[in-house]
C-alpha positions as CSV (number, residue, x, y, z in Angstrom):
1,M,-4.5,-11.9,-3.4
2,A,-7.9,-10.4,-3.0
3,L,-10.7,-10.3,-5.6
4,G,-13.3,-7.7,-5.7
5,H,-15.8,-6.1,-8.1
6,A,-17.2,-2.6,-8.2
7,R,-19.3,-0.5,-10.5
8,L,-17.8,3.0,-10.5
9,P,-21.2,4.9,-10.2
10,D,-21.8,2.9,-7.0
11,V,-18.6,4.0,-5.3
12,V,-18.5,7.8,-6.0
13,S,-19.8,10.8,-4.1
14,G,-22.6,11.9,-2.0
15,A,-23.7,9.2,0.4
16,P,-23.7,9.2,4.2
17,D,-20.8,6.6,4.2
18,A,-18.6,8.9,2.1
19,D,-15.0,9.5,3.2
20,P,-13.6,13.1,3.3
21,D,-13.0,13.0,-0.5
22,G,-16.6,12.1,-1.1
23,V,-16.0,8.5,-2.1
24,V,-18.8,6.2,-0.9
25,G,-18.2,3.0,0.9
26,C,-14.7,3.8,2.0
27,E,-15.4,4.3,5.7
28,S,-17.0,0.8,6.0
29,A,-14.1,-0.7,3.9
30,R,-11.7,1.1,6.2
31,L,-13.1,-0.7,9.3
32,V,-12.6,-4.1,7.6
33,A,-9.1,-3.0,6.4
34,D,-8.1,-1.9,9.9
35,A,-9.2,-5.3,11.3
36,V,-7.0,-7.1,8.8
37,L,-4.1,-4.5,9.1
38,Y,-4.0,-4.6,12.9
39,E,-4.8,-8.2,13.4
40,G,-2.1,-9.7,15.5
41,Y,-0.6,-6.3,16.3
42,L,-3.1,-4.5,18.6
43,L,-5.9,-6.9,19.3
44,Y,-4.2,-9.1,21.8
45,P,-2.1,-8.5,24.9
46,Y,1.3,-9.6,23.8
47,R,4.1,-11.1,25.9
48,M,7.6,-11.6,24.4
49,S,7.8,-15.0,26.2
50,S,4.8,-16.4,24.2
51,E,5.8,-18.7,21.4
52,K,3.3,-17.2,19.0
53,N,4.9,-13.8,19.4
54,R,8.2,-15.0,18.1
55,V,7.0,-15.3,14.5
56,R,5.6,-12.8,12.0
57,W,2.1,-11.9,13.1
58,Q,0.3,-10.2,10.3
59,F,-1.3,-11.0,7.0
60,G,0.6,-9.6,4.0
61,V,3.9,-8.9,5.6
62,L,6.4,-7.8,2.9
63,A,10.2,-7.8,3.2
64,P,13.0,-6.6,1.0
65,R,13.4,-8.8,-2.1
66,D,17.2,-9.3,-1.6
67,W,16.6,-10.5,2.0
68,I,13.8,-12.9,0.9
69,E,15.7,-14.4,-2.0
70,S,18.9,-14.8,0.2
71,R,16.9,-17.1,2.5
72,G,16.3,-19.8,-0.1
73,P,13.7,-20.6,-2.8
74,V,10.9,-18.1,-3.0
75,R,7.4,-19.7,-3.2
76,D,4.2,-17.9,-4.0
77,S,1.7,-17.7,-1.2
78,V,-1.9,-16.5,-1.6
79,A,-2.6,-16.5,2.2
80,G,0.6,-14.6,3.1
81,S,1.8,-17.6,5.2
82,A,5.3,-17.3,4.0
83,D,7.6,-14.2,3.8
84,T,7.4,-12.5,0.4
85,W,8.6,-9.3,-1.2
86,R,5.5,-8.6,-3.3
87,Q,1.7,-8.4,-3.0
88,R,-0.9,-8.7,-5.7
89,T,-4.6,-7.7,-5.4
90,E,-7.1,-8.2,-8.2
91,C,-10.3,-6.2,-8.6
92,L,-12.8,-6.1,-11.6
93,V,-13.8,-2.6,-12.5
94,E,-16.5,-1.6,-15.1
95,A,-15.5,1.8,-16.4
96,G,-15.1,3.9,-19.5
97,P,-11.8,4.1,-21.3
98,T,-10.8,7.5,-19.9
99,A,-11.5,6.5,-16.2
100,R,-8.9,6.8,-13.5
101,L,-8.4,4.2,-10.8
102,R,-7.7,5.6,-7.3
103,V,-6.0,3.2,-4.9
104,R,-5.4,3.8,-1.3
105,L,-2.3,2.0,-0.1
106,R,-2.2,1.4,3.7
107,F,0.4,-0.5,5.6
108,L,2.4,-0.6,8.9
109,Q,6.1,0.3,8.8
110,L,8.3,-1.7,11.1
111,Q,9.7,0.3,14.0
112,H,12.2,-1.2,16.5
113,R,11.7,-0.1,20.1
114,S,15.0,-0.4,21.9
115,V,15.1,0.0,25.6
116,Q,18.6,1.1,26.6
117,R,20.6,1.9,29.7
118,R,23.8,3.9,30.0
119,G,26.9,1.7,30.0
120,A,30.2,2.3,31.9
121,D,31.7,4.0,28.8
122,G,28.8,6.6,28.8
123,G,27.1,5.1,25.7
124,F,23.7,3.4,25.6
125,L,23.3,-0.4,25.5
126,E,20.1,-2.3,24.5
127,V,18.5,-4.4,27.2
128,G,15.5,-6.7,27.0
129,E,13.7,-4.9,29.7
130,L,14.2,-2.1,32.2
131,E,12.3,-0.8,35.2
132,V,12.3,3.0,35.7
133,D,10.3,4.7,38.4
134,G,8.2,1.5,39.0
135,R,7.3,1.2,35.3
136,R,8.5,-1.7,33.2
137,H,9.8,-0.9,29.7
138,L,10.4,-3.7,27.0
139,T,12.4,-3.9,23.9
140,F,10.0,-4.9,21.1
141,D,9.1,-4.2,17.5
142,E,6.3,-1.7,16.9
143,A,4.7,-0.3,13.8
144,V,3.9,3.1,12.3
145,P,0.8,3.4,10.1
146,Q,1.4,4.7,6.6
147,E,-1.2,5.8,3.9
148,F,-0.7,6.8,0.3
149,D,-3.2,7.6,-2.5
150,V,-2.3,6.6,-6.1
151,A,-4.4,7.5,-9.1
152,A,-3.8,6.0,-12.5
153,P,-5.5,6.1,-15.9
154,L,-7.0,2.7,-16.7
155,D,-5.9,3.0,-20.3
156,D,-2.1,3.1,-19.3
157,P,-1.1,-0.4,-18.3
158,E,2.5,0.7,-17.7
159,C,1.7,3.3,-15.1
160,T,3.9,2.9,-12.0
161,E,3.9,5.0,-8.8
162,L,7.0,5.0,-6.6
163,I,6.2,5.2,-2.9
164,T,9.0,6.2,-0.4
165,V,8.9,6.3,3.3
166,A,11.8,7.9,5.3
167,G,13.6,6.2,8.1
168,G,14.6,7.8,11.3
169,E,15.4,7.6,15.0
170,D,13.4,9.0,17.9
171,P,15.0,8.9,21.3
172,E,12.7,9.2,24.4
173,P,14.6,9.8,27.7
174,L,13.5,7.6,30.7
175,G,15.9,9.5,33.1
176,P,19.5,10.4,33.1
177,D,20.7,6.7,32.5
178,A,18.0,5.2,30.4
179,R,16.1,5.8,27.2
180,V,13.9,4.3,24.5
181,L,15.2,4.6,21.0
182,R,12.6,4.0,18.2
183,T,14.3,3.2,14.8
184,R,12.6,3.0,11.4
185,W,14.4,2.0,8.3
186,P,13.6,3.7,5.0
187,L,11.5,1.8,2.5
188,S,10.2,2.1,-1.0
189,A,7.6,0.3,-3.1
190,R,6.4,0.4,-6.7
191,V,2.6,0.4,-7.1
192,R,1.4,-0.7,-10.6
193,P,-2.4,-0.2,-10.8
194,R,-3.1,-2.0,-14.0
């Protein structure tokens, strides 16, 4: 949970730190958000053999509700230290009754990077690592950045926005007998800015 406070006239249009939509303060906020978003993902050289890389590595990781609840009692965690299926952020806003709240939702979508070699039957099999043309390729989880804007009237506490992200597979040939297959699973989330 995060807590913030903003006066709307202080965060709208016309200053040097405005984002492409003219909202002031967003570029500085984006730098902080990127540091939190990518902490543990891009800031350190990772090795699969390192113990710290065998556990979840980011603040605010969310997983499907059914999967979380099937693993035992769910406990609330402000710091994100335990797996959870929901996130709550609280901000105080001073605004008129007809104001609209704009929220930018940014997150990393899990993508499995599978290094594969061709088996005897002609199909591909996942391997932990593979060297092709002197270059080492590893099977590992990656992430794809996603960003959505949601706008909601402040006088409608029931407003809900459904966010959906498609899954997919992207093969990358490494030669006739090897490839990398990147797999993303579809996901959806409900955002209730109230």
